[in-house]
KOLGUNU-896981 format. One line per 8 residues: for each residue x, y, z of C-alpha. Coordinates in steps of 0.2 Angstrom, whole numbers, plus 2048, in hexadecimal, padded with zeros to 3 digits. Example, Ala and Ser with C-alpha at 12.3 -4.5 7.8 and 13.67 -1.06 7.14 Angstrom:
2
83E:7EA:827 ~ 844:7FB:824
//
This chain:
413
D6A:CA1:A83 ~ D71:C97:A92 ~ D65:C90:AA0 ~ D6E:C9C:AAC ~ D6A:CAB:AA1 ~ D58:CA6:AA0 ~ D57:CA5:AB3 ~ D5C:CB7:AB3
D4C:CBC:AAA ~ D44:CC8:AB6 ~ D32:CC4:AB0 ~ D35:CB1:AAD ~ D26:CAC:AB7 ~ D1B:CB8:AAE ~ D22:CB2:A9D ~ D1F:C9F:AA2
D0D:CA3:AA8 ~ D09:CAC:A97 ~ D10:C9D:A8D ~ D06:C91:A98 ~ CF6:C9B:A94 ~ CFA:C9A:A82 ~ CFB:C87:A83 ~ CEA:C87:A8B
CE3:C93:A7E ~ CE9:C89:A6F ~ CE4:C78:A77 ~ CD3:C7F:A79 ~ CD2:C82:A66 ~ CD9:C70:A61 ~ CCF:C67:A6F ~ CBF:C69:A65
CC4:C5F:A56 ~ CC2:C4D:A5C ~ CB1:C51:A63 ~ CA9:C5A:A54 ~ CA0:C4A:A4E ~ C9A:C45:A60 ~ C93:C57:A62 ~ C89:C56:A52
C82:C45:A56 ~ C7C:C49:A68 ~ C75:C5B:A64 ~ C6E:C55:A53 ~ C78:C62:A49 ~ C7C:C62:A36 ~ C8E:C63:A30 ~ C8E:C76:A2D
C86:C79:A3E ~ C94:C6F:A47 ~ CA0:C7A:A3D ~ C98:C89:A45 ~ CA2:C85:A55 ~ CB2:C8A:A4B ~ CAA:C98:A41 ~ CA2:CA1:A50
CB2:CA0:A59 ~ CBD:CA6:A4B ~ CB2:CB4:A46 ~ CB0:CBC:A57 ~ CC2:CBA:A5A ~ CC6:CC3:A4A ~ CBA:CD1:A4E ~ CC0:CD2:A60
CD3:CD4:A5B ~ CD2:CE7:A58 ~ CC8:CEC:A68 ~ CD4:CE1:A72 ~ CE3:CE9:A6B ~ CDB:CFB:A6F ~ CD7:CF5:A80 ~ CE9:CF2:A84
CED:D05:A83 ~ CDF:D09:A90 ~ CE1:CFA:A9C ~ CF2:CF2:A99 ~ CF7:CE1:A93 ~ CF4:CD8:AA3 ~ CE2:CDD:AA6 ~ CDD:CDA:A94
CE5:CC9:A94 ~ CDE:CC4:AA5 ~ CCC:CC9:A9F ~ CCE:CBF:A8F ~ CD3:CAF:A99 ~ CC4:CB2:AA5 ~ CB8:CB3:A96 ~ CC0:CA3:A8E
CBE:C9A:A9F ~ CAC:C9E:AA1 ~ CA8:C9A:A8F ~ CB0:C89:A90 ~ CA7:C84:AA0 ~ C96:C8A:A99 ~ C99:C81:A89 ~ C9B:C71:A92
C89:C74:A98 ~ C81:C79:A87 ~ C71:C71:A81 ~ C71:C76:A6F ~ C7D:C79:A61 ~ C77:C8C:A61 ~ C7C:C8E:A73 ~ C8C:C85:A70
C91:C90:A61 ~ C8C:CA0:A6B ~ C98:C9A:A79 ~ CA6:C96:A6D ~ CA4:CA8:A66 ~ CA6:CAF:A78 ~ CB5:CA3:A79 ~ CBC:CAB:A6A
CBA:CBD:A71 ~ CC4:CB7:A80 ~ CD2:CB0:A76 ~ CD2:CC0:A6B ~ CD7:CC9:A7B ~ CE4:CBD:A7F ~ CEC:CBB:A6E ~ CEC:CCE:A6C
CF7:CD0:A7B ~ D01:CC0:A7F ~ D0F:CC2:A72 ~ D12:CD4:A75 ~ D12:CD2:A87 ~ D1F:CC4:A86 ~ D2A:CCE:A7B ~ D29:CDD:A86
D2D:CD3:A96 ~ D3B:CC8:A90 ~ D4E:CCD:A8F ~ D50:CBF:A83 ~ D42:CC1:A77 ~ D47:CB2:A6C ~ D45:CA7:A7B ~ D34:CAE:A7F
D2E:CAC:A6E ~ D35:C9A:A6D ~ D2C:C96:A7D ~ D1C:C9E:A76 ~ D1D:C94:A66 ~ D21:C84:A70 ~ D11:C87:A7A ~ D07:C89:A6A
D0E:C79:A63 ~ D0A:C6F:A72 ~ CF9:C76:A73 ~ CF5:C70:A61 ~ CFD:C5F:A65 ~ CF5:C5B:A75 ~ CE4:C64:A73 ~ CDD:C56:A68
CE4:C49:A73 ~ CDB:C50:A82 ~ CCB:C52:A77 ~ CCC:C40:A71 ~ CCF:C38:A82 ~ CC2:C42:A8C ~ CB6:C43:A7D ~ CB3:C30:A7E
CAA:C33:A8F ~ CA1:C42:A89 ~ CA4:C51:A7D ~ CA0:C5C:A8B ~ CB0:C57:A95 ~ CBD:C5F:A8A ~ CB4:C70:A8B ~ CB3:C6E:A9E
CC6:C6A:A9F ~ CCA:C7A:A94 ~ CC0:C84:AA0 ~ CC9:C7D:AAF ~ CDA:C80:AA6 ~ CD6:C92:AA3 ~ CD1:C95:AB5 ~ CE3:C8F:AB9
CE9:C9B:AAC ~ CDF:CA9:AB3 ~ CE7:CA6:AC4 ~ CF8:CA7:ABC ~ CF4:CB6:AB2 ~ CEE:CC0:AC2 ~ CFC:CBA:ACD ~ D0B:CB9:AC2
D08:CC4:AB3 ~ D0E:CD7:AB3 ~ D0D:CE5:AA6 ~ D1E:CEB:A9F ~ D25:CFA:AA7 ~ D21:D05:A98 ~ D0E:D04:A96 ~ D07:D03:A84
D00:D14:A7D ~ CEE:D16:A79 ~ CE9:D11:A68 ~ CDC:D19:A5C ~ CD2:D0F:A50 ~ CDA:D17:A41 ~ CEC:D11:A47 ~ CE6:CFF:A45
CE5:D01:A32 ~ CF7:D08:A30 ~ CFF:CF7:A2B ~ CF4:CF6:A1C ~ CFD:D04:A15 ~ D0C:CF9:A12 ~ D0C:CEF:A02 ~ D16:CE1:A0A
D0A:CDF:A18 ~ CFB:CDF:A0D ~ D02:CD2:A02 ~ D06:CC7:A11 ~ CF5:CC9:A17 ~ CEE:CC3:A07 ~ CF9:CB3:A07 ~ CF5:CB1:A1A
CE2:CB3:A17 ~ CE2:CA5:A0A ~ CEC:C9A:A15 ~ CE2:C9C:A25 ~ CD2:C98:A1B ~ CDA:C88:A16 ~ CE0:C85:A28 ~ CCF:C85:A2F
CC7:C7B:A21 ~ CD4:C6D:A26 ~ CD2:C6F:A39 ~ CBF:C72:A39 ~ CB9:C66:A2B ~ CC6:C57:A2B ~ CBF:C50:A3C ~ CAE:C4E:A33
CB5:C48:A23 ~ CBF:C3A:A2B ~ CB0:C32:A33 ~ CBA:C2B:A42 ~ CB5:C29:A54 ~ CBA:C35:A62 ~ CCA:C2C:A68 ~ CD1:C28:A56
CCD:C3A:A51 ~ CD6:C40:A60 ~ CE6:C36:A5C ~ CE5:C3B:A4A ~ CE4:C4E:A4E ~ CF2:C4B:A5B ~ CFD:C45:A4D ~ CF8:C55:A43
CFC:C5F:A52 ~ D0D:C57:A54 ~ D10:C5A:A42 ~ D0C:C6C:A44 ~ D17:C6E:A54 ~ D25:C66:A4A ~ D22:C73:A3C ~ D22:C81:A49
D30:C7C:A55 ~ D3C:C72:A4A ~ D3A:C75:A37 ~ D33:C87:A35 ~ D40:C92:A3B ~ D4E:C87:A35 ~ D48:C88:A24 ~ D46:C9B:A26
D58:C9C:A2C ~ D5E:C93:A1C ~ D52:C99:A0F ~ D4A:CA8:A16 ~ D39:CAA:A1E ~ D30:CAF:A0E ~ D36:CA0:A04 ~ D32:C94:A12
D20:C9A:A13 ~ D1E:C98:A00 ~ D25:C87:A01 ~ D1A:C82:A0F ~ D0A:C88:A06 ~ D0F:C7F:9F6 ~ D11:C6E:9FF ~ D01:C72:A09
CF8:C74:9F8 ~ CFD:C63:9F4 ~ CF6:C5C:A04 ~ CE5:C63:A00 ~ CE5:C59:9F0 ~ CEA:C4A:9F9 ~ CDC:C4C:A06 ~ CCF:C4F:9F8
CD5:C3F:9EE ~ CD9:C33:9FC ~ CCF:C23:9FC ~ CD5:C1C:A0C ~ CD5:C23:A1E ~ CE8:C20:A21 ~ CED:C29:A11 ~ CE2:C38:A16
CEA:C38:A28 ~ CFB:C38:A20 ~ CF7:C47:A16 ~ CEF:C50:A25 ~ CFF:C4E:A2F ~ D09:C54:A21 ~ CFD:C63:A20 ~ D00:C66:A32
D13:C67:A2F ~ D10:C74:A21 ~ D05:C7E:A2C ~ D12:C7E:A3A ~ D1F:C84:A2E ~ D14:C92:A28 ~ D0E:C97:A3A ~ D20:C98:A40
D24:CA6:A33 ~ D14:CAF:A2F ~ D13:CB9:A3F ~ D26:CBD:A3E ~ D23:CC4:A2C ~ D14:CCE:A32 ~ D1D:CD6:A40 ~ D2B:CDA:A33
D20:CE2:A26 ~ D13:CEA:A31 ~ D12:CF9:A3C ~ D20:CFD:A49 ~ D13:CFB:A56 ~ D12:CE9:A59 ~ D01:CEA:A61 ~ CFA:CF2:A51
D02:CE5:A45 ~ CFC:CD7:A50 ~ CEB:CDD:A50 ~ CEA:CE1:A3E ~ CF2:CD0:A39 ~ CE7:CC6:A44 ~ CD7:CCF:A3E ~ CDC:CC9:A2C
CE1:CB7:A30 ~ CD3:CB3:A3C ~ CC6:CBD:A31 ~ CCB:CB3:A22 ~ CCA:CA3:A2B ~ CB9:CA6:A33 ~ CAE:CA0:A24 ~ CB8:C91:A20
CB0:C84:A2C ~ C9E:C88:A28 ~ CA2:C8A:A15 ~ CAA:C79:A16 ~ C9B:C71:A1F ~ C8F:C78:A12 ~ C99:C72:A03 ~ C9B:C61:A0B
C88:C60:A0D ~ C83:C67:9FC ~ C91:C62:9F0 ~ C9B:C54:9F8 ~ CA7:C4F:A06 ~ CB7:C54:9FC ~ CB0:C64:9F6 ~ CB7:C6E:A05
CC9:C68:A01 ~ CC7:C6E:9EE ~ CC1:C7F:9F4 ~ CD0:C80:A00 ~ CDB:C7B:9F2 ~ CD4:C89:9E7 ~ CD6:C96:9F5 ~ CE7:C91:9F9
CEC:C91:9E7 ~ CE8:CA3:9E6 ~ CF3:CA6:9F5 ~ D01:C9D:9ED ~ CFF:CA6:9DD ~ D00:CB7:9E7 ~ D10:CB1:9EF ~ D18:CAC:9DE
D13:CBD:9D6 ~ D17:CC9:9E5 ~ D21:CBF:9F2 ~ D30:CC9:9ED ~ D28:CD9:9F3 ~ D26:CD1:A05 ~ D38:CCA:A04 ~ D40:CDA:9FF
D38:CE3:A0D ~ D41:CD8:A1A ~ D52:CD6:A11 ~ D4E:CC5:A08 ~ D4D:CC0:9F6 ~ D42:CB2:9EF ~ D4A:CA5:9E4 ~ D44:CAB:9D4
D4B:CBC:9D7 ~ D5C:CB7:9DC ~ D64:CA9:9E7 ~ D5F:CAD:9F9 ~ D71:CAE:9FF ~ D6C:CBB:A0C ~ D5F:CB2:A14 ~ D69:CAB:A23
D6F:CBC:A28 ~ D5D:CC4:A26 ~ D55:CB5:A30 ~ D62:CB1:A3D ~ D55:CAD:A4A ~ D42:CAC:A4C ~ D43:CBD:A55 ~ D4D:CC6:A48
D3D:CCB:A3F ~ D38:CD4:A4F ~ D48:CDE:A4E ~ D43:CE5:A3D ~ D33:CEE:A43
//
């Protein structure tokens, strides 16, 4: 779409404000990585206790997704999103003042509740407001990629002063996002209908959606083993960790913004996700067997690229295989992906203490191997539902037509 056409977007400011808020939200997740060892050292926390900062956040976020989706039918997208941003801002500022690992974990849980409200509404709001939905989704994905790339850098640079400063900065960012939400966002002209709890489970009646959830659940467990445990495993200082996870975030951004959809256009979204998961499986072996930090970092960055490729296509596939109501599909899918991710950091911490430092990566390998096996056995069912074919069924000659753009999956629902 041309620049002139984009300027004619009637809700362009609201769309940009939502994308900027998404950047702040994702940066708030990634900013914690470089400061995990410093938090553990200052608060006297063990490895698994430090990992609670991720698990509490993810678990509450998973549980909060369904109520957040239901609230949109009662109060509208803008109010729910603005409330979520407010909760994140308060949680982040209070986290910078926490005096124990228990307080910090509780506040991260509250932070997760706020983010549930945001992520349950942001994408649906963007698509509802935009004339050019492909541009809006591309903008949203760009914000996510930049958040993963710049969050660790901010965490590393500020964390060398104190681990409290990154949390404080997140809080201040979210105050800015709150102002933007209140002053610039608006609900679409057609307000969402009220939802009942039983409607949230409708997508699970679709075989393709259930299979996708199984694969995504294993992937997200692995995602947060890598994101939550690797900072402890590498044993680096705050600034070097910040730089390492910035490289990981850049790799992920490249996977989301450059590689993911291009591969989907060429080979189909289903095959692209399968390829990314197989390569990711190899990086886990590399992390578990690496004997030098540079080698481990190289595998970590490659894992980031694979994760970006997977993330660029999984949501599109969920929207294409789930319920016609995008709110329902988004809530159900996020319940699965975050719910399966929640135990990963703490389990990784316990395994590292009780078994050995590489044990979490071997567990992640086993979990993801199950996901890959599910893909190999049943991937053709997902592909068939969206007009694609996997390689071992027949050459995917129709993939380009079926996946002409990142937004064409949305047209299928």
